[in-house]
C-alpha positions in Angstrom: 135.8 141.3 153.7 132.3 140.3 153.9 131.2 138.3 151.1 127.4 138.4 149.8 126.1 134.8 149.1 123.2 135.0 146.5 119.8 133.9 147.5 118.8 130.5 146.5 115.9 130.3 144.0 112.8 129.1 146.0 110.2 130.1 143.9 109.7 128.4 140.7 112.5 126.1 140.7 110.3 123.0 140.8 108.4 124.1 137.6 111.4 125.2 135.7 113.2 122.0 136.2 109.6 119.9 135.6 109.3 122.3 132.4 112.7 121.4 131.2 112.3 117.6 131.7 108.9 117.5 130.3 110.1 119.4 126.9 112.9 116.9 126.8 111.1 113.9 127.3 108.5 115.0 124.7 111.5 115.4 122.3 113.1 112.0 122.9 109.6 110.2 122.9 109.0 111.6 119.6 112.3 110.9 118.2 112.1 107.3 119.4 108.5 107.2 118.1 109.8 108.4 114.4 112.8 105.6 114.6 110.4 102.8 115.5 108.3 104.0 112.6 111.1 104.1 110.1 113.2 101.2 111.5 110.7 98.5 112.1 107.2 99.4 110.8 107.9 100.5 107.3 110.0 97.7 106.7 107.6 95.3 108.3 104.8 96.7 105.9 107.0 96.3 102.9 108.2 92.8 103.4 104.5 91.6 104.0 103.3 93.3 101.1 105.8 91.5 99.0 104.8 88.5 100.5 101.1 88.8 99.7 101.8 90.1 96.4 104.2 86.6 95.6 102.2 84.2 97.6 99.9 81.8 96.0 97.3 80.2 98.8 96.0 77.7 96.5 99.2 76.4 95.4 100.4 76.0 98.9 97.2 74.2 99.9 97.5 71.7 97.3 101.3 71.0 98.1 100.0 70.2 101.9 97.2 68.2 100.9 99.5 66.1 98.7 102.1 65.8 101.4 99.3 64.1 103.4 99.1 66.4 106.4 95.4 66.8 106.5 93.7 64.0 108.3 90.4 64.4 105.5 92.6 65.1 102.5 90.5 62.6 100.4 87.7 64.6 100.8 89.5 67.7 99.4 89.8 66.3 96.0 93.5 65.5 96.7 
């Protein structure tokens, strides 16, 4: 019995594999970008917005001045 071997694909093999890898890499990168956006960036924006909404800069400045941290605290009227 003579078995016929199938011919190996030589034409277009590299392009086929590269296309598969490029599409896969693109999908993975989009997934990671979405994950980073929703898992890191959005919570950070929310925390910063809450902080800046509740922050009183003048009160903190006066507390630091009263604690004597500034060298020229007497010039600041404290």
